[in-house]
C-alpha angles and dihedrals in degrees: 000000000000115000089217119031117227116248118270114272109246125159114230092232096076117106134179124213132184130212104211117198127187131203090272092059092252125146126220114235135176119256113242110246097201140023094260095046123095130215117253148158119296109257143166138200114259107234125205116283095029136091129241092235092052093051090047088054090051089051090052092047093053094042101050099023097231137106110278122189113215094217090059095060116107115226111233112173148315125237133191108213117203124219112300127242091256095051097274112164119249116257143177120242125199114193130205134182126231124189105219111219099196108139098199111084091215097051105151115235125215122288119299092013132112139182121248129172115255091235094052090045090052092046091050095043089138087069092056128077111259095254093051092046090053092049093050088054091050090049092054090054092051108103113167107216096213101036103108091172092053094246124136107243125206122210090244092086092058091048094049092052092048093051090048092054100046106027131142098045119189120231101259100182134349137185120233092238135032131212114281094229138349122212115208135174145117123300117292093013091124105260099137094040090053096049094044090054093045098049092045088069098031109064092178090061127076124211107225103202123213107274095204110099119237097171135051090230095068141037124011120003125286092269096068113129096246090060091048092050095047089051089060105270100135090179087070092059096095094044089047090057094048091047091048092049091054093048093050092049088055089048091052094048091053094053126088132179092289089067132091107196128221098213127337140192093302088061090061089054091053092054092045090054090051092051091049093049092047091051098247091114121049121225090256093050092049091049090052092049093046093051090058092042093051093047093049097046090051089060099042120081111243119240119255090251143352125222112203113202119198139166140179116283093243089054092048092049091050090052092046091053091048095053090042101199111183095227092050098052091093093058111118126202090249092053094046090047091051092049090050091053092047090054089053090051092050091048090052091052091049092050090071089067110024138020111280122187122195120212119184104205097184094109100023128096120222093263092054092047090050093050092050092046093052090052089057098041109115119233120250108258102175132266118338116244119251118254116240128199 
């Protein structure tokens, strides 16, 4: 094991922006500083060792001069911006929404920022930069199904209430040893390819393949809930998540410290978040799922480390098209982008308890990903001790 872990791999072209709304349904935009400059959303570059959501929260704090909790931000969209007309480098932009709670109508925003109504910003889209104009359009199409007060709700509120109701949870059962490492990430990011290559040259390590079926040819029969959901039956979404949670618990219980796991229980949480944010799961369904998830994860021993693989949405879509699995043909860029962001959120939550390493595989070949992974792989140090209460 390395005595000093390498820094997290993060390309310098990733940016985080924040749509900030106030009680008057106004949006906060930057002031153009020259005649040829356009107004836009406040944004910042995401440096190594940080998360996009965290940087978006920092942007919101500076812009509206109030405390902003990263978990409360609502994920909106991801964009891949091509090279600019003046030679600007291409970059990826992930966009979040913050509901500003300032009560005074004249609350002054940060420097070089001004309030504009969403409707006027949409009507004058020609005066916005292309990315901001697209995001304003996305915002207008966002209609939370359960938000009677018109606010945009994040899943964090449901999770906080669940933890408040059922904490503390006793350790019900625990294995003597936990998995050595778990690899998580969105579909087609390269998890299985990485672990096949690693275990081929590491006979003491076992590749624990994802137990959740994604094809009719393997796993449970064709009527499992995941298959139904991927075929377009949205009503199966909740049952799919509960079934998946059970299968991944079984996968975890069968794995000891010789295993490197392809997905785990946290992966089910990432997909559940995505289904909640996309409207497939209701607030009540997500709360029910999260109660079981929270209870189970309190009883399972955590792995020694988590490696979170990610990639740009355009890269993931290209890989999905190349492998051409029948049940993945319905995946859209917006869905894949949302799932990728939910995995980043889950990885950020895990980092408070165990080592989490982020690898952006967008511009890396499989050999480079393998080399980087093996630098991060923790050494085997014997069975983990049981937790006592």
